[in-house]
Each structure stands twice: as C-alpha cells, then as structure tokens.
N, CA, C and O atoms as a MOPAC input file, in Angstrom:
PM7 MOZYME 1SCF
protein

 N      0.83600 1    -1.40600 1    -0.14200 1
 C     -0.02300 1    -0.08400 1     0.17100 1
 C      0.82900 1     1.33100 1    -0.02400 1
 O      0.48000 1     2.30700 1    -0.68800 1
 N      2.01400 1     1.16300 1     0.72500 1
 C      2.96000 1     2.53100 1     0.89700 1
 C      3.29400 1     2.70900 1    -0.79200 1
 O      2.80700 1     3.65200 1    -1.41600 1
 N      4.08300 1     1.80000 1    -1.37300 1
 C      4.37100 1     1.81700 1    -2.67100 1
 C      3.05700 1     2.41300 1    -3.85700 1
 O      3.17500 1     3.24600 1    -4.75500 1
 N      2.08200 1     1.77900 1    -3.51600 1
 C      0.69800 1     2.35600 1    -4.35300 1
 C      0.70400 1     3.72300 1    -4.12900 1
 O      0.86700 1     4.49800 1    -5.07100 1
 N      0.52700 1     4.15200 1    -2.86900 1
 C      0.32300 1     5.32800 1    -2.69200 1
 C      1.26300 1     6.61800 1    -3.01600 1
 O      0.98000 1     7.80900 1    -3.14400 1
 N      2.44400 1     5.93700 1    -3.09400 1
 C      3.58500 1     6.68100 1    -3.66300 1
 C      3.42500 1     7.13800 1    -5.22400 1
 O      3.36300 1     8.26600 1    -5.71300 1
 N      3.37900 1     5.80100 1    -5.84200 1
 C      3.45500 1     5.92600 1    -7.17200 1
 C      2.12400 1     5.58800 1    -8.05900 1
 O      2.06200 1     5.15900 1    -9.21200 1
 N      1.01200 1     5.94200 1    -7.08400 1
 C     -0.39400 1     5.90400 1    -7.75000 1
 C     -0.60300 1     5.65000 1    -9.20900 1
 O     -0.84700 1     4.64900 1    -9.88300 1
 N     -0.36400 1     7.29200 1    -9.52000 1
 C     -0.51100 1     7.68000 1   -10.88400 1
 C      0.29300 1     7.01300 1   -11.73800 1
 O     -0.14400 1     7.05400 1   -12.88900 1
 N      1.39500 1     6.35700 1   -11.60400 1
 C      2.10500 1     5.25600 1   -12.48800 1
 C      1.50400 1     3.95800 1   -12.47800 1
 O      1.80500 1     3.36500 1   -13.51400 1
 N      0.68700 1     3.19800 1   -11.63100 1
 C      0.31100 1     2.19200 1   -11.68800 1
 C     -1.04800 1     2.03900 1   -12.44100 1
 O     -2.08400 1     2.67200 1   -12.23600 1
 N     -0.80700 1     1.03900 1   -13.37400 1
 C     -1.99600 1     0.62400 1   -14.24000 1
 C     -3.11200 1    -0.73700 1   -13.60400 1
 O     -4.32100 1    -0.92600 1   -13.47400 1
 N     -1.95700 1    -1.39000 1   -13.36500 1
 C     -2.70400 1    -2.64300 1   -12.73200 1
 C     -1.71600 1    -3.26800 1   -11.47000 1
 O     -0.49000 1    -3.38100 1   -11.44900 1
 N     -2.57900 1    -3.57500 1   -10.58500 1
 C     -2.08600 1    -4.69800 1    -9.22500 1
 C     -2.37800 1    -6.22600 1    -9.25000 1
 O     -3.49700 1    -6.71700 1    -9.40200 1
 N     -1.23200 1    -6.89700 1    -9.08300 1
 C     -1.68700 1    -8.35300 1    -8.81100 1
 C     -1.41500 1    -8.44800 1    -7.48200 1
 O     -0.39800 1    -7.97200 1    -6.97500 1
 N     -2.45900 1    -9.17000 1    -6.74700 1
 C     -2.43200 1    -9.10600 1    -5.31700 1
 C     -2.45400 1   -10.98800 1    -5.38700 1
 O     -2.84500 1   -11.64100 1    -6.35400 1
 N     -1.90600 1   -11.56100 1    -4.04700 1
 C     -1.95600 1   -12.87300 1    -3.88300 1
 C     -3.16300 1   -12.60700 1    -2.66100 1
 O     -3.15400 1   -11.70100 1    -1.82700 1
 N     -4.05200 1   -13.54100 1    -2.80900 1
 C     -5.34400 1   -13.69800 1    -1.79100 1
 C     -4.42500 1   -13.93300 1    -0.11300 1
 O     -5.04800 1   -13.58400 1     0.89000 1
 N     -3.10300 1   -14.47000 1     0.05500 1
 C     -3.04400 1   -14.47800 1     1.44200 1
 C     -1.29100 1   -13.85700 1     1.30500 1
 O     -0.36400 1   -14.21700 1     0.57900 1
 N     -1.38900 1   -12.89100 1     2.26300 1
 C     -0.28100 1   -12.25100 1     2.16500 1
 C      0.19700 1   -11.56500 1     3.76700 1
 O     -0.58700 1   -11.62600 1     4.71400 1
 N      1.14400 1   -11.12300 1     3.85600 1
 C      1.89900 1   -11.23300 1     5.61200 1
 C      0.98100 1   -10.24400 1     6.40500 1
 O      0.50300 1   -10.54600 1     7.49800 1
 N      0.77300 1    -9.08700 1     5.80900 1
 C      0.33100 1    -7.90800 1     6.62600 1
 C     -1.24400 1    -7.74000 1     6.49400 1
 O     -2.01600 1    -7.46000 1     7.41100 1
 N     -1.49600 1    -7.92400 1     5.42000 1
 C     -3.10300 1    -7.41300 1     4.95300 1
 C     -3.45000 1    -8.52300 1     4.15000 1
 O     -2.60900 1    -8.97700 1     3.37500 1
 N     -4.65100 1    -9.05100 1     4.23700 1
 C     -4.94000 1   -10.14900 1     3.33500 1
 C     -5.18200 1    -9.56600 1     1.87400 1
 O     -5.15400 1    -8.34600 1     1.71100 1
 N     -5.43300 1   -10.47700 1     0.75800 1
 C     -5.54600 1    -9.86700 1    -0.37800 1
 C     -6.94500 1    -9.30500 1    -0.50900 1
 O     -7.06000 1    -8.42200 1    -1.35900 1
 N     -7.85700 1    -9.58900 1     0.05700 1
 C     -9.40000 1    -9.05800 1     0.12900 1
 C     -9.16100 1    -7.50100 1     0.85800 1
 O     -9.68800 1    -6.55700 1     0.26900 1
 N     -8.46900 1    -7.24100 1     1.98000 1
 C     -8.29000 1    -6.27500 1     2.60600 1
 C     -7.49500 1    -5.05700 1     1.66000 1
 O     -7.86100 1    -3.88900 1     1.53400 1
 N     -6.43600 1    -5.63900 1     1.11500 1
 C     -5.83600 1    -4.83400 1     0.32000 1
 C     -6.52800 1    -4.44800 1    -0.92800 1
 O     -6.19600 1    -3.36900 1    -1.41800 1
 N     -7.30000 1    -5.04500 1    -1.43400 1
 C     -8.02200 1    -5.14400 1    -2.73200 1
 C     -9.40700 1    -3.82200 1    -2.37600 1
 O    -10.05900 1    -3.14400 1    -3.17000 1
 N     -9.43200 1    -3.87300 1    -1.03400 1
 C    -10.44000 1    -2.79200 1    -0.47700 1
 C    -10.05700 1    -1.73600 1    -0.38500 1
 O    -10.82300 1    -0.81400 1    -0.66500 1
 N     -8.79200 1    -1.48300 1     0.02000 1
 C     -8.03000 1    -0.12800 1     0.35500 1
 C     -7.65500 1     0.17700 1    -1.29100 1
 O     -8.20800 1     1.19500 1    -1.70600 1
 N     -7.07900 1    -0.31000 1    -1.97200 1
 C     -6.97500 1    -0.07700 1    -3.25800 1
 C     -7.98100 1     0.67800 1    -4.01700 1
 O     -7.73000 1     1.66800 1    -4.70500 1
 N     -9.17300 1     0.12700 1    -3.84100 1
 C    -10.17400 1     0.64300 1    -4.60900 1
 C    -10.66000 1     1.62600 1    -3.94800 1
 O    -11.13200 1     2.49700 1    -4.67900 1
 N    -10.75600 1     1.91000 1    -2.38300 1
 C    -10.82000 1     3.19100 1    -1.86500 1
 C    -10.24100 1     4.28800 1    -2.16700 1
 O    -10.84900 1     5.35800 1    -2.15000 1
 N     -8.71900 1     4.15800 1    -2.55400 1
 C     -7.87400 1     5.14200 1    -2.78100 1
 C     -7.91500 1     5.46400 1    -4.16600 1
 O     -7.66300 1     6.63300 1    -4.45800 1
 N     -8.23000 1     4.51700 1    -5.24100 1
 C     -8.47400 1     4.67700 1    -6.83800 1
 C     -9.62200 1     3.67300 1    -7.18200 1
 O     -9.37800 1     2.47000 1    -7.26300 1
 N    -10.76800 1     4.13500 1    -7.36600 1
 C    -11.60200 1     3.20900 1    -7.72800 1
 C    -11.75100 1     2.30600 1    -9.39700 1
 O    -12.60000 1     1.50200 1    -9.78200 1
 N    -10.76500 1     2.76300 1    -9.95100 1
 C    -10.46300 1     2.74700 1   -11.36700 1
 C     -9.31000 1     1.57500 1   -11.50700 1
 O     -9.04700 1     0.96700 1   -12.54500 1
 N     -8.79600 1     1.43300 1   -10.44900 1
 C     -7.33200 1     0.64100 1   -10.32200 1
 C     -8.00500 1    -0.83600 1   -10.50300 1
 O     -8.93700 1    -1.32700 1    -9.86600 1
 N     -6.97900 1    -1.57500 1   -11.93400 1
 C     -7.35700 1    -2.95600 1   -12.05700 1
 C     -6.48300 1    -3.58700 1   -11.12600 1
 O     -5.31300 1    -3.28800 1   -10.88300 1
 N     -7.19100 1    -4.50800 1   -10.62200 1
 C     -6.63000 1    -5.62400 1    -9.73600 1
 C     -6.99100 1    -7.22500 1   -10.23500 1
 O     -8.10100 1    -7.75500 1   -10.26200 1
 N     -5.71200 1    -7.78900 1   -10.60600 1
 C     -5.82400 1    -9.35800 1   -10.71400 1
 C     -5.41600 1    -9.93700 1    -9.38500 1
 O     -4.43500 1    -9.48900 1    -8.79200 1
 N     -6.21500 1   -11.01800 1    -8.85500 1
 C     -5.74100 1   -11.60600 1    -8.05000 1
 C     -5.11900 1   -13.09100 1    -8.33900 1
 O     -5.36300 1   -13.86300 1    -9.26700 1
 N     -4.18700 1   -13.23300 1    -7.17300 1
 C     -3.63300 1   -14.48800 1    -7.84200 1
 C     -3.54400 1   -15.52300 1    -6.60400 1
 O     -3.14100 1   -15.05800 1    -5.53800 1
 N     -3.81700 1   -16.60200 1    -6.65200 1
 C     -4.06800 1   -17.65900 1    -5.75000 1
 C     -3.93400 1   -19.12000 1    -6.26300 1
 O     -4.14100 1   -19.50800 1    -7.41300 1
 N     -3.53900 1   -19.87100 1    -5.16700 1
 C     -3.12700 1   -21.64200 1    -5.25000 1
 C     -4.78400 1   -21.84800 1    -5.23300 1
 O     -5.18300 1   -22.57400 1    -6.14300 1
 N     -5.85900 1   -21.29500 1    -4.29400 1
 C     -6.60500 1   -21.81400 1    -4.14800 1
 C     -7.81200 1   -21.73300 1    -5.58800 1
 O     -7.79100 1   -20.84300 1    -6.43800 1
 N     -8.73200 1   -22.82400 1    -5.55600 1
 C     -9.71600 1   -22.63200 1    -6.69100 1
 C    -10.25700 1   -21.38200 1    -7.21500 1
 O    -10.97900 1   -20.74100 1    -6.45200 1
 N    -10.01300 1   -20.87700 1    -8.50000 1
 C    -10.54900 1   -19.73300 1    -8.86700 1
 C    -11.73900 1   -19.40400 1    -8.64200 1
 O    -11.91200 1   -18.35900 1    -8.01600 1
 N    -12.86000 1   -20.15100 1    -9.05700 1
 C    -14.16800 1   -20.04500 1    -8.69300 1
 C    -14.81700 1   -19.95000 1    -7.33400 1
 O    -15.91200 1   -19.40900 1    -7.18200 1
 N    -14.13900 1   -20.47400 1    -6.37400 1
 C    -14.35500 1   -20.31100 1    -4.87700 1
 C    -13.60400 1   -18.89300 1    -4.09800 1
 O    -13.91500 1   -18.30000 1    -3.06500 1
 N    -12.51400 1   -18.66800 1    -5.07100 1
 C    -11.98500 1   -17.27100 1    -4.55200 1
 C    -12.84200 1   -16.06400 1    -5.52900 1
 O    -13.19600 1   -15.03200 1    -4.95800 1
 N    -13.06000 1   -16.19700 1    -6.58200 1
 C    -13.48100 1   -14.98700 1    -7.52800 1
 C    -14.77300 1   -14.86800 1    -6.79400 1
 O    -15.05500 1   -13.67100 1    -6.75000 1
 N    -15.78900 1   -15.67500 1    -6.12900 1
 C    -16.83600 1   -15.81100 1    -5.71200 1
 C    -17.21000 1   -14.58700 1    -4.75800 1
 O    -18.21900 1   -13.88300 1    -4.75200 1
 N    -16.10500 1   -14.56100 1    -3.97700 1
 C    -16.04600 1   -13.35300 1    -2.83900 1
 C    -15.72200 1   -11.83400 1    -3.63900 1
 O    -15.77400 1   -10.78200 1    -3.00200 1
 N    -15.45200 1   -11.86300 1    -4.81200 1
 C    -15.13300 1   -10.46100 1    -5.32900 1
 C    -16.33200 1   -10.24800 1    -6.49100 1
 O    -16.31300 1    -9.33300 1    -7.31400 1
 N    -17.31300 1   -11.21300 1    -6.40000 1
 C    -18.14900 1   -10.86900 1    -7.60500 1
 C    -18.99000 1    -9.32000 1    -7.17800 1
 O    -19.44500 1    -9.10900 1    -6.05400 1
 N    -19.05200 1    -8.54300 1    -8.09300 1
 C    -19.62200 1    -7.29000 1    -8.01200 1
 C    -18.77500 1    -6.31100 1    -7.51200 1
 O    -19.25700 1    -5.23300 1    -7.16300 1
 N    -17.19600 1    -6.59600 1    -7.39600 1
 C    -16.61000 1    -5.49400 1    -6.68500 1
 C    -15.47700 1    -4.87700 1    -7.74600 1
 O    -14.69200 1    -4.02300 1    -7.33400 1
 N    -15.42500 1    -5.33200 1    -9.09600 1
 C    -14.74000 1    -4.73500 1    -9.65000 1
 C    -13.37200 1    -5.53000 1    -9.97900 1
 O    -12.45200 1    -4.85900 1   -10.44700 1
 N    -13.17100 1    -6.92800 1    -9.76500 1
 C    -11.93300 1    -7.43500 1    -9.64600 1
 C    -11.81600 1    -7.69800 1   -11.56900 1
 O    -12.71000 1    -7.93800 1   -12.38100 1
 N    -10.61300 1    -7.55500 1   -11.71800 1
 C    -10.07900 1    -7.44700 1   -13.20400 1
 C     -9.57500 1    -8.96000 1   -13.77000 1
 O     -9.26100 1    -9.19700 1   -14.93600 1
 N     -9.57800 1    -9.70200 1   -12.90600 1
 C     -8.69400 1   -11.12700 1   -13.47400 1
 C     -8.37400 1   -12.05000 1   -12.50400 1
 O     -8.28000 1   -11.59200 1   -11.36500 1
 N     -8.16700 1   -13.32100 1   -12.66300 1
 C     -7.60900 1   -14.19400 1   -11.61900 1
 C     -6.68700 1   -14.97400 1   -12.21400 1
 O     -7.02300 1   -15.56600 1   -13.24000 1
 N     -5.40000 1   -15.12600 1   -11.71500 1
 C     -4.24900 1   -16.03200 1   -12.06300 1
 C     -4.12800 1   -17.37300 1   -11.20000 1
 O     -3.94200 1   -17.28100 1    -9.98700 1
 N     -4.22900 1   -18.56300 1   -11.79900 1
 C     -4.08400 1   -19.56700 1   -10.76400 1
 C     -2.64200 1   -19.79100 1   -10.24400 1
 O     -1.89500 1   -19.71400 1   -11.22000 1
 N     -1.98500 1   -20.02100 1    -9.18200 1
 C     -0.59500 1   -20.44600 1    -9.26600 1
 C     -0.53400 1   -22.00100 1    -8.97700 1
 O     -1.25300 1   -22.67200 1    -8.23700 1
 N      0.42700 1   -22.34200 1    -9.69600 1
 C      2.11300 1   -21.73900 1   -10.13300 1
 C      1.32300 1   -21.33500 1   -11.54100 1
 O      0.34600 1   -21.95900 1   -11.95300 1
 N      1.87700 1   -20.25100 1   -12.17300 1
 C      1.67000 1   -19.70100 1   -13.22400 1
 C      2.78100 1   -19.44100 1   -14.29600 1
 O      3.86400 1   -19.09600 1   -13.82400 1
 N      2.71000 1   -19.53100 1   -15.47000 1
 C      4.01900 1   -19.35800 1   -16.20700 1
 C      3.85000 1   -18.03800 1   -16.66100 1
 O      2.71800 1   -17.63800 1   -16.38800 1
 N      4.50600 1   -17.24700 1   -17.22000 1
 C      4.89100 1   -15.75400 1   -17.71900 1
 C      3.74300 1   -15.66900 1   -18.85300 1
 O      3.06300 1   -14.64300 1   -18.89000 1
 N      3.48300 1   -16.78200 1   -19.84600 1
 C      2.51800 1   -16.69900 1   -20.89000 1
 C      0.73600 1   -16.36800 1   -20.03300 1
 O     -0.19400 1   -15.61900 1   -20.32900 1
 N      0.92700 1   -17.21500 1   -19.07600 1
 C     -0.20700 1   -16.90200 1   -18.30200 1
 C     -0.57800 1   -15.49000 1   -17.96500 1
 O     -1.48700 1   -14.76200 1   -18.36400 1
 N      0.62400 1   -15.28400 1   -16.91200 1
 C      0.57200 1   -13.52400 1   -16.62900 1
 C      0.40700 1   -12.61100 1   -17.68100 1
 O     -0.36000 1   -11.65200 1   -17.58200 1
 N      1.23300 1   -12.89900 1   -18.91700 1
 C      0.76700 1   -12.12200 1   -19.92400 1
 C     -0.70200 1   -11.92800 1   -20.01100 1
 O     -1.29900 1   -10.87100 1   -19.81100 1
 N     -1.20800 1   -13.06800 1   -20.33300 1
 C     -2.62600 1   -13.25600 1   -20.86400 1
 C     -3.33300 1   -12.53400 1   -19.94300 1
 O     -4.06600 1   -11.74900 1   -20.54400 1
 N     -3.45500 1   -12.43700 1   -18.66400 1
 C     -3.91000 1   -11.89100 1   -17.46500 1
 C     -4.00700 1   -10.40400 1   -17.55500 1
 O     -4.98800 1    -9.66100 1   -17.60500 1
 N     -2.61000 1   -10.15200 1   -17.56200 1
 C     -2.35500 1    -8.76400 1   -17.74100 1
 C     -3.09700 1    -8.18500 1   -18.95300 1
 O     -3.93000 1    -7.32300 1   -18.67200 1
 N     -2.95500 1    -8.48900 1   -20.20700 1
 C     -3.38700 1    -8.12200 1   -21.37100 1
 C     -4.93500 1    -8.19900 1   -21.50800 1
 O     -5.51700 1    -7.41700 1   -22.25900 1
 N     -5.70500 1    -9.27800 1   -20.67900 1
 C     -7.33200 1    -9.12200 1   -20.47700 1
 C     -7.57200 1    -8.15500 1   -19.58900 1
 O     -8.47100 1    -7.35000 1   -19.83100 1
 N     -6.94700 1    -8.07600 1   -18.61300 1
 C     -7.24400 1    -6.74600 1   -17.65000 1
 C     -6.96100 1    -5.57300 1   -18.02600 1
 O     -7.66000 1    -4.69200 1   -17.52500 1
 N     -5.99000 1    -5.18600 1   -18.90500 1
 C     -5.55000 1    -3.81400 1   -19.23800 1
 C     -6.21800 1    -3.63300 1   -20.73700 1
 O     -5.94600 1    -2.66900 1   -21.45300 1
 N     -7.07700 1    -4.62500 1   -21.09700 1
 C     -7.66400 1    -4.63100 1   -22.51500 1
 C     -7.01900 1    -4.19000 1   -23.41800 1
 O     -7.47700 1    -4.18800 1   -24.56100 1

C-alpha cells in the first residue's frame, strides 16, 4: 500500500495474492479501490478460481491467475485486465 500511495499515478494494474503477511488480499483490494476506484486488480492464488472469485463478485476484480503460473499465463491475464 505504501508503494501504491507513492506511485499511484504510474500504476495501471496490481497483482495481489489472496494470502499476504500484513494484510489479506481482500483487505488490500478494498484499500486499493478506496484510494482509486478505477485501479485494475488481478488476484493470484493457489486456491480454486471459482471459490476465490465468488468473494469478489460485483466488486470490480479485473482478473484471476491460478498459481503456479507461467509468464505466458501472466501476460494473458494482464492483457485481459488492461484491454
């Protein structure tokens, strides 16, 4: 969040893990959207996509990428999120 606040205007997309040490992915997603409602967010997790994304329905999640993923999968997720 500190980096995002400092470089907010330069950031087009954020990739979040569902489980992180200080804030959960859900908490971080909420904070990001409070700061900038148009920020695109891709969620990454080793958990099942359908199970995870259900928690974000209607909240503007831009994508999901299942871990482990390849560079090609990451590129595709970013292309979809960024249009």
